[in-house]
N, C-alpha and C positions, 0 to 999 in steps of 0.2 A: 707521410703517404708514401713515400718512394719506396722506404725500407720494408714496410707493411706489404705493398705489391711486390716487392724482390722476394719475401719471404714466402709469399704463397705460390710465387712461381716454381720457388724452390721445392715446396712440399708437391705443388702438381709433377713437377718433373720425376720427385723419387717414386709418387705413387705410380706414375705412368710406367716407372721402371720397374716398379713390383708386379706390375700387369703385367707386363712385358715378358719378366721373369718365368711368373706363374703359368701363364700362357705357354712359352714353350715346355716348363714340366709336364703339364697335363697332356699336350700332344705328344711329347717323348711318352710318356707312360700310356699313352693310349696306343699308341703305334708299336709299342713293347708288347703290350697285353691283348694286340689283336690279332686277326688271323694271318699269318702271312702269305704273301704271293709269291707268287712265279715257281711254284711246285709242281711237281710231278707227281701223278696219282697214278697207280697202275688199277684198273677194273678186270679182273679175273671173273669172269662168269661160268656159270657150269658150262655150258658150252657158247658159240658164237653164232649157232643158229637158231635156236630157240625165239621164238616172239616175246614171250616173258620178258626173257633175260636182256634182249637188246631196248625193251619200253626203259627196265630198271638201271638199265648203262647209260641210255639217253639222261635220266635223271640225275644220275650222279655228273653228265658233264654240263647239265643245266646249273647243278648247286656248284662244280666249280669254277665253271665261267664269271660265277656269281662275284665268287672271292677272288679270283684274278688267276686260279692253277691251271694247268693243263692235264687233259685226260687222255691214257693210254688203253685201249682196252684191247685184251689179248688173251687167247685160249684155244683151245682144241674144238674139235667138231661133234666129241664124242662125250658124254656124261661121264669120265672118268680122271681120276686124278692123275694118271700116267698124262693124260692128255693136256691137263695142266700145268703138270710141271715145268716144261721150257717156258712159260709165260712167267712165273716165279723167279726162274732163274734169270732171265732177261731183267726182270725188275731188279733183283739184286744188284746184278753186273752193271746195268746203266745207271746206278745212283740213285734210283727212285727214293721220294720222301716219304712213300706210303703206298699198300697195297688192300686193296677193298677184294675180297674172294667171297665165292659163294661155292662151299665145299660138295664135291661129288663123294667125298671120304672123309671123317672126323680126323682119323690120323694120319692116313699115307704121306702127305707132304710137310707133317711138323719137322722134321732137319730141316726143310729148306725155310720154313718159314720163320722157326728159332733163329736162325741163320740171319734172316733179313731182320728181326727185332734186336739182335746184338749188334747189326750194323747201325741201330738207329732209326730203320725203318717203321713207321707205325704200320701195325697190321691189325686191320679190322676184318671180322666177316659179317656178312649179311647174306639176306632169305636161306642159306643152309649153313651152320653153324660148323668149324673146326674146334680141335682141341688146344690147337695154341695161337693165340691170339689176343690182343688187347681189349678188346672189346665186340659183341657182337650185336648186329642190327636186326632186331626181329622183328618181323611184320605183324605179327600179334601175338598176345599169350598163345604158349602151344598147348597147353589143355584145352582152353575155349575151345581153337579151331578143332583138336581132335575129338574132343566130345561132341560137339556142335555137329560135327559131320555124321557123327552117328544117328544124332536126334534126329535131324532132317531125313536120312536116309529112312529112320524106323516112321516116321509120320508118313511119308509117301509109301512105304508097304503095307501099312494098317497094322504095324508091331508083328507080323509073321512072314515068313519066308528065305528064302535062300539067298545070300549075297555073296558078291565077291569084293574084292579091292584089286586098283588097278593103280599101282603105283609107278614112281622112276624108277630109278637105281637101286638094286638092294641097298646100296651103302651109304645112300642120301639119306643125312642126318636129319633135316626137317622132316622128310617122309617118313621115317621110323619113327621118330618123336609124336608125331600125329598119329599114327597107326596106333603105338603103345596108347596113348590117351583114348582111340576109337574102341579100342579092345576092354580096357578096362569099363569104358562107359557100358558097352555089351554085356558086362558080367550083372548089371543090374537088373533086379525082377521083373521091370517092364519089358526087358528085351527077350524073355525067356524063348519066345515061340518064333526067336531068330538064327539064324545059323550061319557063321562064314565060314564060306568052302574052301577058300583058299586065295591067297594074295598072289599077284599074277604082277610082271615088272616087264615094262615097256619101254625102260630107259630114255625117256623123254625122246624116244625117238617116231614119228609118225607111223612109219609103215610097221615097226614093232608092236605099238599099241595097238592096231587095227588086229594084227595077228593074234594077240593077246585075249582080246574081247573075242574075237571070233571063236578061238578056242576055249575061252570059258563059257561061253555061250552051247558050244556042242559039248561039251564035257559036261555039263551040268544041264540039263533040259528043264529043270523047276526054278533053274535062275529068274530069279524077280527083282534083283537089284543091283547097281554097280555103285562103288564111291569111288571115286577117282581123284585125289588130292595133289592133281598136278596136270597145270593149265595144257600141256601135250595130250595126257592121256586122256582129259576128259573132252576134249575136241574131236580127238580121234574115235574114242568110244560113239560118242554122237553122231560123228560122220557115218558110220558102221549101222548103228541103229536105225538112222531117219532112213537108209534105204534098204531095211528089210522087213520082215513081217512081224518083228519084236518092237518095233517104233509105236509106242505107247503102252506096252505090255512090260518091259523092263524098264524099272523106276533108274534114272540116271542124275547122281548128284557129284559133287566134288568143288575142285577149285579151279576155275577158267576166267577169262578174258571176254568180257563183253564182246569186244569187238568181232571175237571168234564164233561166239556161243548165242548171240542175239537171234542168229537162224534159227537156230535147233530150239530155242524158246518160244518163237511165234509158229513153228512148224508144227509145235506139240511134241517134239522129244525129248526136251527139259522141260520142267517147272521151273526148277530153282537152282542156283549152284550160290558160289560165296567166292568171295578174295578181296583184296584190300588194292591200295591204286601202285603198282611196282615204280612207275615213278616217282611216287615219293619217296617209297623206300629206298631206291639209289641217292635221291636228291638227301635226304639224311644220311646214309652212308658217307658220302661227300664230305658233308661237314662235321661229321664225326671223324673221320682222319685227318681231316685237314685241321680240326682242332688239337688233336693226339700230334701230329708232326709239327704242329706250333708250338707244344709245349703248354697249351690254356688246360689241359688235362692230361691224366696218365690213364685212365679206363679204371679207376677206383669207385668203387660202390659210393652214392651221395654225391659223386662231382656233377657238375650241372656244363652245359654249353647250350648255345643257339644256334638255330638249324634255319635261319633264313626265315623265309617265308611259315615254316612249320612253327617256329619258336622255339620255346624254350624244352630241353628235356633233363631228365634225371637219371642217371644212372643208378640199375637195381641190383640187387643180388638174384641170382639163380642159380639152379643146379649146374648147367654146366662153365660157370663164370659171369663177371658183369656184362650185363647187357640193358640197352634201350628199346623198348617197343614203339612201333608206329604208331599201331591204334588198331580199334578193333575192326575186324574184317565186314564188307557191305555183303548183303544177301540179294540177289539180283533174280528178277520173274519180270512177266510180262509189262508190269507195270512204270517200271522203273530201267530196264535194260537198254533201252535204246538214248537215254539222258547222257549214259558214258562212254566215252571216246578211246578210252585205253584198251 
């Protein structure tokens, strides 16, 4: 009996040692395969004054805080690559682990961004792409955004009349891509009675966007529609129209923040506009950048990663390089605009 009992104890002890050893291996593997903590991620928005960019950066902070990483937001106050350059250089010199950038120009900062990647710094673009990065976080399908904007404009204009486009910077990657698909959509037979008179650029500056709105109306007295695929542009155009005799006569659609646009929806200046949640965009970018800097992914097509509350994302092939898409945009109107707080 004593021998059997001793043997049983030995078996139990060996089993316990095996279990502990297995647990150690599992924990070690989990730690090696998880997101690294204590990293520094530079968020470089188009500029630091744009409310949209502020919300997106805050989403990035939420994501990085969950992971245990630090965010540094740095950029200029103008939508130019030159204004972003010092921030990129500082990120490199300070030994940042990752850079998340919204491009004001697709090519201008490539020498510096390539230098960052050569030093092992993860480079992720979001909102507006650049030509030199490992991964682009796209807010929604580019073609869908452009074509849907044109379709919405046509519906409001009754498929006839003159319209203008109020863009951000003339070099902005996302703006130019969306406008290209607007123009492709406009070539379809259903739009034959609509005419794009001119593309204006407000540079995501409220004063310049207001001036551009006034200029287009003065230059084209028969104008009946304005498309503004930029939150600063559409809110500035709405402000101008709401105080003018053109309120309700010139149709305005575009991409806007519900917090800025709801008053113009309720006063009849704007019927509908679209957007995604910029906070989620920044949040997704934070997880993507941290996944690359942790060595979990490299940015190759087909790779997957987890993005906290947003779940699992798969990197897909796109014309500009590997990307992930946040999801489809929302359309806001009187029935739903008050429900959204961003």
